[in-house]
C-alpha positions in Angstrom: 148.7 264.6 169.7 149.7 261.5 171.7 147.9 258.2 171.5 146.5 256.2 174.5 146.7 252.5 175.2 143.6 250.5 176.1 144.8 250.8 179.8 145.1 254.6 179.9 142.0 255.0 182.2 143.4 252.3 184.6 146.6 254.4 185.0 144.7 257.5 185.7 142.7 255.8 188.4 146.0 254.7 190.0 147.2 258.3 190.0 150.1 257.5 187.7 152.5 260.3 186.6 151.9 260.3 182.9 154.3 261.4 180.2 154.8 261.2 176.4 156.8 258.2 175.1 157.0 257.0 171.5 153.9 258.9 170.6 151.8 257.5 173.5 150.8 259.0 176.9 152.3 256.4 179.2 152.7 255.9 183.0 156.2 257.0 184.1 155.7 256.0 187.7 153.0 255.6 190.4 152.6 256.8 194.0 155.5 255.0 195.6 158.1 256.2 193.1 160.7 254.7 190.8 163.0 253.2 193.4 160.2 251.4 195.2 158.8 250.1 191.9 162.2 248.8 190.8 162.8 247.0 194.1 159.2 245.5 194.1 159.9 243.9 190.7 163.1 242.3 192.0 161.2 241.0 195.1 157.6 240.3 194.1 155.7 240.9 190.8 155.3 244.1 188.8 152.6 244.8 186.2 153.6 246.8 183.1 151.5 248.3 180.3 153.4 247.7 177.1 150.5 248.0 174.8 152.2 250.8 172.9 154.4 248.2 171.3 153.5 246.8 167.9 152.2 243.2 167.4 152.3 241.7 163.9 152.0 238.3 162.2 153.9 237.2 159.1 152.5 234.2 157.4 152.5 232.3 154.2 154.6 229.7 152.3 157.6 232.1 152.0 157.4 233.4 155.6 160.4 231.5 157.0 162.7 232.6 154.1 161.4 236.2 154.5 162.1 236.3 158.3 165.6 235.0 157.6 166.1 237.8 155.0 164.9 240.5 157.4 167.1 239.3 160.3 170.4 237.5 160.7 168.8 234.8 162.8 167.9 231.3 161.8 164.4 230.0 162.5 164.1 226.9 160.4 165.2 224.3 163.0 163.7 225.8 166.1 160.4 224.3 167.5 157.0 225.9 167.2 156.5 228.1 170.3 160.2 229.2 170.5 160.7 233.0 170.7 164.0 234.6 169.6 165.4 238.1 170.3 166.8 239.4 167.0 167.3 242.6 164.9 166.0 243.9 161.6 168.9 245.0 159.5 169.2 247.6 156.8 171.2 247.4 153.5 174.2 249.0 155.3 174.2 246.4 158.1 172.7 248.8 160.6 169.9 248.0 163.0 166.4 249.2 162.1 165.0 247.8 165.3 165.4 245.0 167.8 162.5 242.8 168.4 161.3 239.3 169.5 159.9 236.9 166.9 158.1 233.7 167.9 157.7 230.8 165.6 154.0 229.9 165.7 154.1 227.3 162.9 156.3 226.3 159.9 155.0 229.3 157.9 153.7 231.6 160.7 155.6 234.1 162.9 154.4 236.5 165.6 156.6 239.6 166.3 156.6 242.3 168.9 158.2 245.5 167.7 159.2 248.7 169.5 156.6 251.4 169.8 158.9 254.2 168.5 159.9 252.1 165.5 156.4 250.6 164.8 155.5 252.5 161.7 159.1 252.5 160.4 159.4 248.7 160.8 156.1 248.0 159.1 157.0 250.2 156.2 160.3 248.4 155.8 158.7 245.0 156.0 156.1 246.0 153.4 158.8 247.4 151.1 160.5 244.0 151.1 157.3 241.9 151.4 157.2 239.0 148.8 154.0 237.8 147.2 154.1 234.6 149.3 153.9 236.4 152.6 151.0 238.2 154.4 151.6 240.9 157.0 148.8 241.2 159.6 148.8 244.1 162.1 147.3 243.2 165.5 146.2 246.8 166.4 143.2 245.4 168.3 145.4 243.8 171.0 146.9 245.0 174.2 150.2 243.8 175.8 150.6 243.4 179.5 153.9 242.3 181.2 154.0 240.6 184.5 157.6 240.5 185.8 159.2 239.3 189.0 159.9 236.1 191.1 156.2 235.9 192.0 154.9 236.2 188.5 154.3 232.5 187.9 152.4 232.2 191.2 150.3 235.2 190.3 149.3 233.7 186.9 148.4 230.5 188.7 146.3 232.2 191.4 144.5 234.8 189.2 144.2 233.3 185.7 144.4 229.7 186.7 147.3 229.1 184.2 149.9 226.5 185.1 153.2 227.5 183.5 155.5 225.2 185.5 157.8 223.6 183.0 157.2 226.3 180.4 160.7 227.4 179.2 162.1 230.9 178.9 161.5 232.4 175.5 158.4 230.4 174.8 154.8 231.1 173.8 151.6 229.2 174.5 147.9 229.7 173.8 145.6 230.1 176.8 142.0 230.9 177.5 140.4 233.2 180.1 137.6 231.8 182.2 135.0 233.0 179.7 136.8 231.2 176.8 138.5 234.2 175.3 141.8 233.1 173.8 145.1 235.0 174.4 148.8 234.4 174.1 151.3 234.0 177.0 155.0 234.4 176.3 157.6 233.7 179.0 160.1 236.5 178.5 160.6 240.2 179.4 162.8 243.2 179.7 163.8 243.0 183.4 166.0 239.9 183.9 163.4 238.4 186.2 161.1 235.5 185.5 158.0 236.9 183.8 155.4 236.9 181.1 153.9 239.0 178.4 150.1 238.6 177.8 148.8 239.5 174.4 145.0 240.0 175.0 142.2 241.6 173.0 142.2 245.4 173.7 138.6 245.4 174.7 139.2 243.1 177.7 142.6 244.4 178.7 141.3 246.6 181.5 139.5 243.6 183.0 142.7 241.4 182.9 144.8 244.2 184.4 142.3 244.8 187.2 142.2 241.1 188.1 146.0 240.8 188.2 146.2 244.0 190.3 144.0 242.5 193.0 146.7 240.0 193.9 148.8 240.9 196.9 152.1 240.3 195.2 151.3 242.7 192.3 151.9 246.5 192.0 151.8 248.6 188.8 155.2 249.7 187.4 156.0 252.6 185.1 158.4 253.2 182.3 161.1 254.8 184.6 161.6 251.6 186.6 161.3 249.5 183.4 164.4 251.5 182.2 166.4 251.0 185.3 165.6 247.3 185.4 166.7 246.8 181.8 169.9 248.9 182.4 171.0 246.5 185.2 170.7 243.7 182.7 172.6 245.4 180.0 169.7 245.3 177.6 169.7 247.7 174.6 167.3 250.6 174.3 166.6 251.3 170.6 167.5 254.8 169.5 170.1 255.1 172.3 172.3 252.0 172.6 171.6 250.8 169.0 170.4 252.5 165.9 170.3 252.4 162.1 174.1 253.0 162.0 175.0 250.4 164.6 175.8 246.8 163.4 175.0 243.8 165.6 178.7 243.1 165.9 179.5 246.5 167.3 176.5 246.2 169.7 177.7 242.9 171.0 174.7 241.1 169.6 176.6 238.7 167.3 174.9 235.8 169.2 171.6 236.6 167.4 173.2 235.4 164.1 172.4 232.0 162.8 175.3 230.0 161.4 173.4 228.9 158.4 171.9 232.3 157.6 174.1 234.3 155.3 171.6 235.8 152.9 170.0 238.4 155.1 169.8 242.1 154.3 173.1 243.9 155.2 175.1 240.7 155.4 178.1 242.1 153.6 179.1 244.5 156.3 178.0 242.4 159.2 179.7 239.2 158.1 182.9 241.1 157.3 182.9 242.6 160.8 182.3 239.3 162.4 185.4 238.0 160.6 187.7 241.0 160.8 186.5 242.8 164.0 185.2 246.3 164.6 186.7 249.6 165.6 184.2 250.2 168.5 182.3 248.0 170.8 179.4 248.3 173.2 180.5 247.9 176.8 179.2 248.2 180.4 180.5 251.0 182.7 180.5 250.9 186.5 181.3 254.1 188.4 183.8 253.4 191.2 183.2 256.7 193.0 179.9 258.5 193.9 178.0 259.9 191.0 175.5 259.2 188.2 176.4 259.5 184.5 173.8 259.6 181.8 173.5 259.3 178.0 176.0 261.5 176.1 178.7 261.6 178.8 182.2 261.2 177.4 184.3 258.2 178.4 188.0 259.1 178.9 191.1 257.0 179.2 192.5 256.9 182.8 196.1 257.4 181.5 195.8 260.6 179.4 192.2 261.6 179.7 191.7 261.1 176.0 188.1 260.6 174.8 187.7 256.9 173.9 183.9 256.7 173.7 180.5 257.9 174.7 177.8 256.7 177.2 174.6 255.7 175.5 172.6 254.8 178.6 173.3 255.5 182.3 171.7 255.9 185.7 171.7 254.8 189.3 171.2 251.1 190.0 168.7 250.6 192.8 169.8 247.0 193.2 173.5 247.6 193.3 173.4 251.1 194.9 175.9 252.5 192.4 176.1 254.3 189.1 176.1 252.1 186.0 175.8 252.6 182.2 176.6 251.3 178.8 178.1 252.8 175.8 180.7 252.5 173.0 184.5 252.6 173.3 187.4 251.9 171.0 187.8 248.2 170.7 191.2 248.2 172.4 189.5 249.4 175.5 186.6 246.9 175.5 188.0 244.7 178.3 186.4 244.4 181.8 188.4 246.0 184.5 190.1 248.7 182.5 190.2 252.0 184.4 188.4 255.0 182.9 186.8 258.3 183.7 183.3 259.4 182.8 182.9 263.2 182.3 179.7 264.6 183.9 179.2 268.4 183.7 183.0 269.1 183.9 183.6 266.5 186.6 185.6 263.4 185.8 184.2 260.5 187.8 186.4 257.4 188.2 184.9 254.3 186.6 185.8 251.0 185.0 184.8 248.9 182.0 182.4 246.2 183.2 180.9 243.0 181.9 177.2 243.0 181.3 174.7 242.1 182.7 175.6 243.9 185.9 173.6 241.3 187.9 172.7 237.8 187.2 169.4 237.2 185.4 166.8 235.1 187.2 165.0 233.8 184.1 164.1 230.1 183.7 165.9 227.6 181.5 165.2 227.7 177.8 165.1 223.9 177.7 161.6 222.4 177.3 160.7 220.0 180.0 160.7 216.3 178.8 
């Protein structure tokens, strides 16, 4: 039996095509279709229901040390309000989940975790939870994402919130007109400027409805969310990264803090950082017509030998070409190398590409003086 988010009825009223995702009945797309939704986000502002994702708070005198044990990132020197993309690592140096953690105070951290990993993540955290840290589940909250170049203007017009000067990867507290408090984070999964609003579940429908009344806003389903993130080269857990993938193999070594060496799984990860890896995550750009998806074999152009596998793939509405990402032998992990991608017996010409495939349009991470 699938679960429903607090915004389920709103999607039904909008005639969304619903489907199962991570144990929830979620909107895949609406009336205009995936292509139109994708292009709308790149041009205006798209509204996403991401309430299926988990929201938790870790607090207590040992919270900082605990977060730096669960992840390879460093949080001690960053200011309160700063959010960081990072990963939970297991004892073998694999990735349990990728997530965003926001420092809310010297001993208080807010985290958003993937829907499909929610229970697994929480079980892992509880298994390692020290006596000086409290885990609080925020199951009574919804999460609404507003993404696109018009997002800031929409927030100003509808919710009367001025976010000018608010940096990328930052969280602030805000209040609705009736005094209800909520969180605003400037971040997202699309490469556009945008925000995530963490609001009490019982008022989520009202917030959604108000935002939908703005002329620049249209609802966006999970299908366009996926094509948007693929253009940015962002990872999808369970596909591009998993419990056997290390951050180094995944090209995520930038999440590692220089002063954090005591995290779970540090042995394998630090060794790989020093000595290198046998495979690496790369982008793939098809140079002839076609679309390649997860599971397609990546072949060398010289002798058609299998050198890797695609973990995500699809058509880029913005670039009008087939793109993807996957893993190849490290010797092949250089942009411009000619390859083929095998799709149902057809070998499609392609090349290794840098990611993201298009430039992000997020704001600066620097806080205004």
